N, C-alpha and C positions, 0 to 999 in steps of 0.2 A: 501410623505415620504416612507421610505423603512422599512419593518418589520425586526425585529432583528433576526439574526441567533444565534446559541448557542455560547455564548462568556461570559467569566467571567466578573464580574463588575470591577475587577482589570485591566484586559486587556483593557476594554473600557475606564477606567479612564486614563490609559497610552496613549491610542490613542488620547483622547481629550486633554490631557496635551500638546502634541506636535503639535496639529492642529493649524494652523494660523487662527486667529479670529479677528472679529471686534465687538465692543460693542457700542450700541446706547443709552442705558438708564442706566446711572451711574452718581451719584452725587459727586460733588467736595468734600465737607466737609464729606459726607457720605462714602467716600472712604478712609478716614484717618485710617490707620492701628492702632492697639493697641499701637504699639511702638511709632508712631508719636503722637497719642492722649496723651499718657502718657508723652511724652517729652514736648508737648505744655502745658499740665496741670502743669507739674513741673515748667515751665517758669512762669506760672501765677497761683500761689497757692491760689489766692482768688476764684478760680473757684470751682463749685460743682462737677466737673468731677474728678474721681479718677486719681491720678498719678501713680498708680500701675496697670500694664497691666493685671494682674490676676483679679483684682477687676472690670475691665471693662466688663468682661463677664456677671456678675450680673447686672451691670449698664445698659448694652444693652439688658436686658430682658424686653420686652414691654408688658404692660397690655392691651393696645389697640392702635388704630391709634393716638388718641390725646396724649397719653403718649409718643409715638414715636416722635411726633413733638416736645414735650417739651424737651426730651433728645437731639434730633438733634440740637435744638437751643442752648442748653447749650454747645455743641461742637463748634458751630459757634462762640460763644463768646470767644473761645480760640484764635481766630485770631485777635491779637491786632495791628499788623503792617504788612507792605509789606514783611518783612523778614519771618514772619510766613506763609504768603500766598505762597511765593515762595517755602519754604521748603515743605509745604503740597503738592503743585502741582507737584513738581519734584519727590517726593517720591511715589506719586500715579502712575506716569509713570513708575517708577522702578518696582513697584509691578505688573503693567500690563505687562511689558516686560517679567517678570518671567513666565507669563501664556501664552506667545506667542500671546498676543493681539497686532496686528499690527496697528490698527486704532481704535480710540475711540472718540465719541462725548460726551464730558463731560459737564454735566449740572452744571452751576455756578450761584449762587445767589449774584450778586455784591451788591445789595441793602443792604444786611445785614452787609457787611463789610464797605461800604461807610457810612452808617448810624452810625456805631460805631466809625467813625473818620478816617478811612484810606482814604487818598485822592484818587480820581478816577484815576488820572494819575499814581500814584504809584501802585495801585492795578493792572491796566492793564499791566504795565511794569513788575510786578512780575510774572503774569501768562504767559506772552509772553516769558520772559527770561527762565522760566522753560520749556515751550513748545519747544522752539528751542533747548535748551540743551538736552532735552529728545530725540528728534528726532535724533540728532547727536550721542548721547551716547548709547541709547537703541534701536533705530530703530522704536520706537513707535510714530505714528503720532497722535497728539491731535488736536481736533477742539472743539470750544466752543458753547454751547447753553446758552444764558442768560435767566434765568427764573424769573418770577414774583412770590414772595412768597404770595400766595393767602390770607393767614391769616393776612397780613399786610395792607390790604385795598387798595384803588385805589391810595393812595399816593405812595405806593411801585410800582404800575404799571407805574405811571408817571415817577418816578425816573429811573426805570429799562429801560423804553423805551428811555429816554434821554441818559442814559449811553450807550445803544446799538447803538444809532444813532449819538450821539455827541462825544463819546469816544471809538468807536468801535476798539477793538484790531484786529490785522490781522487775527487771527484764528477764529473769530466769524462767524458762518454760520446760526444759527437758534435762534428762540425766543420761549420760553416755559412758562408754568404756572404750579407751583407745590403747595405743602402744602395741607391743608385740603380741601375737596370738599364739605362737609356738611356745609350749610350756606354760601357757596361761589359760587354763580351761575356764570357760564361761560360767558353768554352774556354781562355782564357788562364790560368785558375786550376787547370787539370788537374794540373800537377805537384804542387801543394800538397795537393790532395785525394788524389792517389795516395799521397803520403807519410802523410797522416793516416789513410787507410783501411788502409794496410799496418801501421800501429801499432795497429789495432783500433778506431779511432773511426768512428762511423756518419756517413753523408753526408746533410746536410739543408740544402741551399742554398735561398734565396729564388729564385723564377723565375716569369716570366709574370704579374707583378703590374702593372707599368707598361709592359710590352712584350708582344709577341705570343707565340703558341704555340712558335715556334722556340726561344725562350729556355728553355722547359721541355724541349724535345727536347735542347738542348745540355746542360742540367743532368743529364739522364738519361744521355746518351751519353758525355759528357766528364767529368762529375764523379761518376758512379755514384750519383746521388741515390736514397736509399731512401724519403724523403718529400720533398714539395715545399712550400716555404713560399709560401703564397697560391695561386699557380697559377690565378688567376681566368680568364686568357685561354685556358685549356685548352678551355673551352666553345666556342671558335671553331673547333676542329679535331676533328671526329668520330673520326678515326683515333687521335688522341692520347687522347681520352676512352676509347676502346675499349682502347688499350694500358694505360692506368692501371688500368682496371677488371680486365683480364685478369691483369696482373702484381701486382695488389693493392698498388699504390703509393699511399699516402694523400696527400691534399691537406690542408694546414693552413689552414682557411678562417677569415677574420677579417672578418665583414660590415661592422661599423661602421667599422673602420679603412679599408676600401676606399672607403667613402663620404667619410670625413673627408679622405683624401688625394686625392680626385677621380679615383681609378683606376676606379671604377664610378660611374655618374651618379646612381643612386638605389637604394634597397633593392628597389624593385619591379623593377628591371632586373638585380638581382644574379643571377649564373648558378648559384647553389647548387642550385636545383631541377633544372636540366639535368644537373648533375654527378651528383646522386643518382639521377636517372632513368636515367643511363647506366651505373649500377652501380659508380661510383667510391666508394671508401672515403673519406668526408670526416670531418674532426674540426673542432670549433668552438673558437675561441680568441679572445683579447682583444688580442693584439699589443702595444700601448702604451696600456694601459687609461685611466689618468688623463688622458693627453694627448688621448684621443678621447672623454672623458666617459662611459666605459663600464666594465664589469667582465665577468668570465666568466659570471656569472649573467644579466646583461643580454644577452649574446651568445647564450646558450642560448634565452632568450625570443624573441629576434629570429629565430633559426633555426626555432624551433617555429612561429612565425607564417608564415614564408616557406614552410615545408614542410607546414604544416597538420598538425602532429603532436599526438597525444594523449600521455598520460604514458608509455606504453610506448615510443612513438617517441623521446621525450626520453631515456629510459633507454638505448635503443639507441645514441643519439648519445654518451652517456657511455661506453658499452662500446666504441664505435669508438676513442675516445681511448686506452683501455687497450690495445686490440689494436694500435694504431699506435705505441704507446710503445716505448721501449727498456728498460723495467724488466725485471727477471729474472722467470722463470716463476712462482716462488713468490709474488712480490709481485703479479703479474698475476692469479693465481687468487684471492688474498686480496681485492684491490680489487674484482674482478668479483663475488665473493660478497657483499661489503658493499653494492654497488650493488643487487644482486638482493634482498637482505634489506630494504633501504630501500624498494624498489619494492613488494615484497609487503606491507610494513607500511602503505604509503600508497596502495594500489590503490583 
């Protein structure tokens, strides 16, 4: 990374806003803007979710990680049919395009919607229709990661795996595991990750967010993780940091999320700098941006402050996301060139 030269926060924010970016750790339902959440809540007034966008700020204030999961699932329940799913997906892409996000690997939990009665074929058609429209209209490329909601037991793993292998949409590229980590050991999901990986899907489980480094080791050893979602506790284990750096296994870091869910006490205590100093490839992401009152541009600004980066350092962060992505080589070269051109024009 490159140390920051004298530059105002406003200048850096402007530079980040125009920077072409990729995002690798961002959730489908968790990306619903207050406007869209309020619209869905108004459609379905039996929900506990406020239909007033202003009231959502208080609703999205989390006591701890368990409370976050509870609130998150209440928003999931707003998706009653394929029309709701299509609307949400398309509007997420619109918001991404406004931030100059050119490519995103969006984590989707199809189990939650299919279990609530949305037919699998209709769900897949909805996200694909939105993906294709967004690429044409906004220039933002979306790809899917289907993740297992860990709190829903091995039934959810079985269903998610079947959906990924038997009903795979064109944009599906990876297989993940989200939800709570405490009481949800990673090794039990090995058979499902084995099946997904055998079918060509990449392995990107969450690990080490609300638990210790052993969860990350389990994700690596049992689930064949190629990237780690969050992984903040890796900083507690020098041997793990060294392994991640040597094997070039990226961490998907979401600073504001970690504070909002109380998995890290404060930004000043965030282990991002220790990870970078250890040589780990880190990417910066927003996780569930409206729920945490953030977006990807804000997360880049937070990372720039924590790492004391100048513009070239921020550019390097953007390139990290491209390197760590699962996009094809032609797309990787093209986006890297676009980032470089922007940096040169705004040096």
